[in-house]
C-alpha positions, 0 to 999 in steps of 0.5 A: 836332548839332541840326536844321539847314538848309544852303545854297550860293548864287550872288550874287543879282541885284538884281531877284531879291533885291528880290522875295526881300526883299519876300516875306521882309518879309511872312514876318517880319511874320507870325512872332511873337517874332523879333529881330535876333540871339539876344542883340541886341534889335532888329528883324530885318534885311531890306535890299538886302544881307542877311536876318538874324534869330533867335527871342527868348529861348527861342524862338531858337537860331542866327541865320539870316543870308542875304546877297545876295552869293556864299555858298560855304556857310552853315547855320542850326541852329534846333533846330526852335524856333519861328523855324524857320518863318520860316527855312524860309519864307525859304529856300523863297522863295529857292529859288522865285525861283532855280528860276524864274530857270532856268539860273543861271550858278552852281548853288545848293544848299538842304538840311536835316536834315529832310524838306520835309514838316517845313518849317513855313514852306512855307505862309507862303512860298506866302502871301507869294509869292502863288503855288505854290512852284516849289521843293521839297527833294529828300527 
């Protein structure tokens, strides 16, 4: 199967998404060898509706694709390749902002084949947020 991260998210309001977008832009700027998609050269996509990227060449695997809109279920198999740092950082950022939002109308779910201690993007997410994470995986 391979090392994979999973999520189910409600629609994220524009204000919260803007915070996620800004922190994710910082993350992507820090992680080398990222591109739009595995076989599509171009910069990672981070805008008001989506975040999408993969690693370049051998550093990539499946494309990470996160949308602001309702997401019934999605996943990204990274096989622990270098871009996993950016994937886990963005998922930490999302989890952080949704946790801080408190009681959401719809619940969210973020999980992984690995333990939270395996998530190499935790420190990068903390740096991009400028505060301690309000999110952690349940190991």
